[in-house]
N, CA and C atoms as a LAMMPS dump frame, in Angstrom:
ITEM: TIMESTEP
0
ITEM: NUMBER OF ATOMS
267
ITEM: BOX BOUNDS ff ff ff
-5.0000000000000000e+02 5.0000000000000000e+02
-5.0000000000000000e+02 5.0000000000000000e+02
-5.0000000000000000e+02 5.0000000000000000e+02
ITEM: ATOMS id mol type element x y z
1 1 1 N 0.851 -1.175 0
2 1 2 C 0 0 0
3 1 3 C 0.894 1.234 0
4 2 1 N 0.529 2.209 -0.835
5 2 2 C 1.249 3.462 -0.946
6 2 3 C 0.414 4.538 -0.266
7 3 1 N 1.05 5.39 0.529
8 3 2 C 0.375 6.541 1.118
9 3 3 C 1.043 7.786 0.572
10 4 1 N 0.223 8.742 0.124
11 4 2 C 0.767 9.946 -0.489
12 4 3 C -0.111 11.138 -0.138
13 5 1 N 0.525 12.287 0.069
14 5 2 C -0.232 13.517 0.304
15 5 3 C -0.825 14 -1.024
16 6 1 N -1.747 14.929 -0.947
17 6 2 C -2.363 15.466 -2.155
18 6 3 C -1.311 16.124 -3.05
19 7 1 N -0.458 16.945 -2.481
20 7 2 C 0.551 17.639 -3.294
21 7 3 C 1.55 16.655 -3.896
22 8 1 N 1.945 15.656 -3.141
23 8 2 C 2.865 14.647 -3.659
24 8 3 C 2.201 13.848 -4.782
25 9 1 N 0.915 13.567 -4.622
26 9 2 C 0.179 12.84 -5.659
27 9 3 C 0.123 13.657 -6.937
28 10 1 N -0.128 14.968 -6.811
29 10 2 C -0.156 15.828 -7.992
30 10 3 C 1.194 15.831 -8.695
31 11 1 N 2.265 15.894 -7.932
32 11 2 C 3.6 15.996 -8.506
33 11 3 C 4.094 14.677 -9.107
34 12 1 N 3.615 13.549 -8.598
35 12 2 C 4.127 12.238 -9.022
36 12 3 C 3.016 11.322 -9.53
37 13 1 N 1.959 11.898 -10.105
38 13 2 C 0.789 11.119 -10.482
39 13 3 C 1.124 9.965 -11.425
40 14 1 N 1.877 10.212 -12.457
41 14 2 C 2.201 9.148 -13.419
42 14 3 C 2.917 7.989 -12.744
43 15 1 N 3.885 8.31 -11.919
44 15 2 C 4.644 7.267 -11.213
45 15 3 C 3.732 6.479 -10.271
46 16 1 N 2.874 7.181 -9.526
47 16 2 C 1.985 6.508 -8.591
48 16 3 C 0.961 5.639 -9.324
49 17 1 N 0.433 6.131 -10.449
50 17 2 C -0.523 5.332 -11.205
51 17 3 C 0.128 4.091 -11.812
52 18 1 N 1.393 4.185 -12.178
53 18 2 C 2.107 3.009 -12.673
54 18 3 C 2.19 1.952 -11.58
55 19 1 N 2.409 2.385 -10.351
56 19 2 C 2.455 1.436 -9.235
57 19 3 C 1.076 0.844 -8.958
58 20 1 N 0.031 1.662 -9.108
59 20 2 C -1.339 1.159 -8.94
60 20 3 C -1.64 0.122 -10.02
61 21 1 N -1.227 0.386 -11.244
62 21 2 C -1.452 -0.567 -12.33
63 21 3 C -0.749 -1.896 -12.075
64 22 1 N 0.35 -1.842 -11.343
65 22 2 C 1.062 -3.081 -11.037
66 22 3 C 0.435 -3.83 -9.868
67 23 1 N -0.61 -3.26 -9.262
68 23 2 C -1.339 -3.977 -8.23
69 23 3 C -1.356 -3.353 -6.848
70 24 1 N -0.601 -2.282 -6.643
71 24 2 C -0.588 -1.642 -5.324
72 24 3 C -1.821 -0.753 -5.16
73 25 1 N -2.162 -0.462 -3.915
74 25 2 C -3.264 0.439 -3.597
75 25 3 C -2.676 1.755 -3.125
76 26 1 N -3.229 2.86 -3.631
77 26 2 C -2.769 4.198 -3.255
78 26 3 C -3.791 4.825 -2.318
79 27 1 N -3.334 5.279 -1.16
80 27 2 C -4.167 6.026 -0.221
81 27 3 C -3.692 7.474 -0.257
82 28 1 N -4.599 8.385 -0.592
83 28 2 C -4.268 9.808 -0.634
84 28 3 C -4.729 10.432 0.67
85 29 1 N -3.822 11.16 1.321
86 29 2 C -4.126 11.756 2.622
87 29 3 C -4.066 13.276 2.543
88 30 1 N -4.88 13.901 3.378
89 30 2 C -4.875 15.353 3.541
90 30 3 C -4.598 15.622 5.008
91 31 1 N -3.396 16.092 5.301
92 31 2 C -2.959 16.328 6.683
93 31 3 C -3.154 15.07 7.55
94 32 1 N -2.655 13.967 7.052
95 32 2 C -2.66 12.664 7.729
96 32 3 C -4.036 12.007 7.803
97 33 1 N -5.056 12.629 7.186
98 33 2 C -6.397 12.051 7.166
99 33 3 C -6.64 11.445 5.785
100 34 1 N -6.9 10.14 5.718
101 34 2 C -7.159 9.524 4.412
102 34 3 C -8.412 10.12 3.771
103 35 1 N -8.299 10.476 2.48
104 35 2 C -9.435 11.062 1.769
105 35 3 C -9.831 10.261 0.533
106 36 1 N -8.917 9.424 0.009
107 36 2 C -9.251 8.654 -1.192
108 36 3 C -8.401 7.393 -1.254
109 37 1 N -8.975 6.386 -1.903
110 37 2 C -8.245 5.144 -2.158
111 37 3 C -8.3 4.893 -3.66
112 38 1 N -7.153 4.653 -4.272
113 38 2 C -7.077 4.386 -5.703
114 38 3 C -6.599 2.953 -5.873
115 39 1 N -7.407 2.159 -6.574
116 39 2 C -7.07 0.758 -6.803
117 39 3 C -7.147 0.443 -8.288
118 40 1 N -6.429 -0.568 -8.675
119 40 2 C -6.444 -1.015 -10.065
120 40 3 C -7.796 -1.641 -10.397
121 41 1 N -8.309 -1.328 -11.579
122 41 2 C -9.536 -1.949 -12.06
123 41 3 C -9.112 -3.18 -12.845
124 42 1 N -9.523 -4.33 -12.367
125 42 2 C -9.103 -5.573 -13.013
126 42 3 C -9.991 -5.925 -14.201
127 43 1 N -11.279 -5.824 -14.037
128 43 2 C -12.222 -6.167 -15.093
129 43 3 C -13.319 -5.109 -15.153
130 44 1 N -13.641 -4.641 -16.339
131 44 2 C -14.728 -3.678 -16.485
132 44 3 C -16.037 -4.328 -16.054
133 45 1 N -16.174 -5.631 -16.281
134 45 2 C -17.404 -6.333 -15.905
135 45 3 C -17.622 -6.293 -14.393
136 46 1 N -16.554 -6.204 -13.617
137 46 2 C -16.681 -6.117 -12.16
138 46 3 C -17.102 -4.721 -11.713
139 47 1 N -17.052 -3.757 -12.616
140 47 2 C -17.395 -2.369 -12.314
141 47 3 C -18.409 -1.892 -13.341
142 48 1 N -19.676 -2.272 -13.198
143 48 2 C -20.66 -1.944 -14.235
144 48 3 C -20.879 -0.449 -14.439
145 49 1 N -20.474 0.37 -13.481
146 49 2 C -20.632 1.816 -13.644
147 49 3 C -19.539 2.403 -14.537
148 50 1 N -18.553 1.605 -14.91
149 50 2 C -17.49 2.069 -15.796
150 50 3 C -17.654 1.333 -17.12
151 51 1 N -18.31 1.968 -18.054
152 51 2 C -18.557 1.358 -19.354
153 51 3 C -17.946 2.213 -20.453
154 52 1 N -17.472 1.583 -21.508
155 52 2 C -16.943 2.384 -22.606
156 52 3 C -18.05 3.181 -23.281
157 53 1 N -17.685 4.274 -23.882
158 53 2 C -18.663 5.12 -24.57
159 53 3 C -19.283 4.374 -25.737
160 54 1 N -20.558 4.619 -25.981
161 54 2 C -21.247 3.991 -27.104
162 54 3 C -20.772 4.616 -28.415
163 55 1 N -20.627 5.938 -28.416
164 55 2 C -20.147 6.657 -29.593
165 55 3 C -18.946 7.506 -29.194
166 56 1 N -18.091 7.743 -30.157
167 56 2 C -16.944 8.612 -29.888
168 56 3 C -17.433 10.044 -29.688
169 57 1 N -16.931 10.716 -28.687
170 57 2 C -17.324 12.081 -28.369
171 57 3 C -16.673 13.034 -29.358
172 58 1 N -17.484 13.878 -29.965
173 58 2 C -16.992 14.875 -30.901
174 58 3 C -17.55 16.233 -30.477
175 59 1 N -16.774 17.017 -29.725
176 59 2 C -17.291 18.29 -29.218
177 59 3 C -17.667 19.281 -30.316
178 60 1 N -17.096 19.147 -31.505
179 60 2 C -17.423 20.073 -32.589
180 60 3 C -18.879 19.93 -33.024
181 61 1 N -19.496 18.781 -32.747
182 61 2 C -20.892 18.571 -33.133
183 61 3 C -21.836 19.497 -32.373
184 62 1 N -21.404 20.028 -31.25
185 62 2 C -22.241 20.964 -30.498
186 62 3 C -22.567 22.176 -31.362
187 63 1 N -21.601 22.567 -32.19
188 63 2 C -21.813 23.731 -33.045
189 63 3 C -22.868 23.475 -34.106
190 64 1 N -23.151 22.202 -34.405
191 64 2 C -24.15 21.863 -35.416
192 64 3 C -25.567 21.791 -34.853
193 65 1 N -25.714 21.893 -33.54
194 65 2 C -27.046 21.81 -32.945
195 65 3 C -27.858 23.041 -33.325
196 66 1 N -29.151 22.864 -33.554
197 66 2 C -29.968 24.027 -33.92
198 66 3 C -30.128 24.979 -32.737
199 67 1 N -30.174 26.249 -33.045
200 67 2 C -30.377 27.271 -32.023
201 67 3 C -31.858 27.608 -32.009
202 68 1 N -32.459 27.494 -30.835
203 68 2 C -33.875 27.791 -30.725
204 68 3 C -34.038 29.283 -30.487
205 69 1 N -34.797 29.893 -31.335
206 69 2 C -35.029 31.335 -31.209
207 69 3 C -35.954 31.605 -30.03
208 70 1 N -35.689 32.708 -29.337
209 70 2 C -36.553 33.104 -28.226
210 70 3 C -37.875 33.613 -28.79
211 71 1 N -38.929 33.2 -28.155
212 71 2 C -40.253 33.656 -28.591
213 71 3 C -40.902 34.435 -27.467
214 72 1 N -41.888 35.195 -27.81
215 72 2 C -42.614 35.988 -26.808
216 72 3 C -43.21 35.038 -25.772
217 73 1 N -42.968 35.315 -24.528
218 73 2 C -43.518 34.496 -23.456
219 73 3 C -42.626 33.322 -23.062
220 74 1 N -41.519 33.114 -23.769
221 74 2 C -40.627 32.027 -23.387
222 74 3 C -39.813 32.456 -22.167
223 75 1 N -39.355 31.496 -21.364
224 75 2 C -38.598 31.844 -20.16
225 75 3 C -37.345 32.644 -20.505
226 76 1 N -37.05 33.615 -19.685
227 76 2 C -35.889 34.469 -19.896
228 76 3 C -34.811 34.117 -18.879
229 77 1 N -33.593 33.96 -19.352
230 77 2 C -32.483 33.672 -18.454
231 77 3 C -32.271 34.835 -17.48
232 78 1 N -32.387 36.046 -17.983
233 78 2 C -32.22 37.219 -17.128
234 78 3 C -33.277 37.217 -16.025
235 79 1 N -34.522 36.921 -16.389
236 79 2 C -35.597 36.887 -15.396
237 79 3 C -35.336 35.796 -14.362
238 80 1 N -34.816 34.659 -14.804
239 80 2 C -34.52 33.567 -13.878
240 80 3 C -33.427 33.968 -12.892
241 81 1 N -32.4 34.675 -13.367
242 81 2 C -31.315 35.121 -12.486
243 81 3 C -31.838 36.154 -11.493
244 82 1 N -32.648 37.083 -11.962
245 82 2 C -33.229 38.101 -11.073
246 82 3 C -34.091 37.426 -10.009
247 83 1 N -34.936 36.475 -10.403
248 83 2 C -35.782 35.757 -9.441
249 83 3 C -34.929 35.035 -8.403
250 84 1 N -33.855 34.41 -8.861
251 84 2 C -32.986 33.678 -7.949
252 84 3 C -32.327 34.616 -6.943
253 85 1 N -31.857 35.753 -7.415
254 85 2 C -31.206 36.715 -6.527
255 85 3 C -32.197 37.291 -5.516
256 86 1 N -33.421 37.557 -5.97
257 86 2 C -34.437 38.083 -5.056
258 86 3 C -34.815 37.051 -4.007
259 87 1 N -34.684 35.759 -4.352
260 87 2 C -35.032 34.696 -3.415
261 87 3 C -33.92 34.489 -2.367
262 88 1 N -32.805 35.193 -2.528
263 88 2 C -31.745 35.105 -1.523
264 88 3 C -30.584 34.197 -1.901
265 89 1 N -30.559 33.733 -3.111
266 89 2 C -29.434 32.876 -3.551
267 89 3 C -28.387 33.761 -4.042
C-alpha cells in the first residue's frame, strides 16, 4: 500500500498510477487524514458503472445543434437570475 499527500500525488501522479497498475493500492491523505483510495480496475465487468462510450465524443458537433429562437412568453435567463437573486441565492 502506498500513502501519499495530495501535493505529492499531484507531482508524481504518473509514477503513482504506474504502481497502482502493477497492483498496489494508493491512499491519498490530507494532513494525515485519508481522503481517497485508488485501486487497479481488473475487469470492467466487475465495475458496471465504468462502461466504454457507445459513440466517440466529438465536441465540434455541439456547433451543429440548432439554435432555438426566443419567442414571446418564453422563459428568460435574465428573469430567472433576477428571481434567484431576489429569493436570496
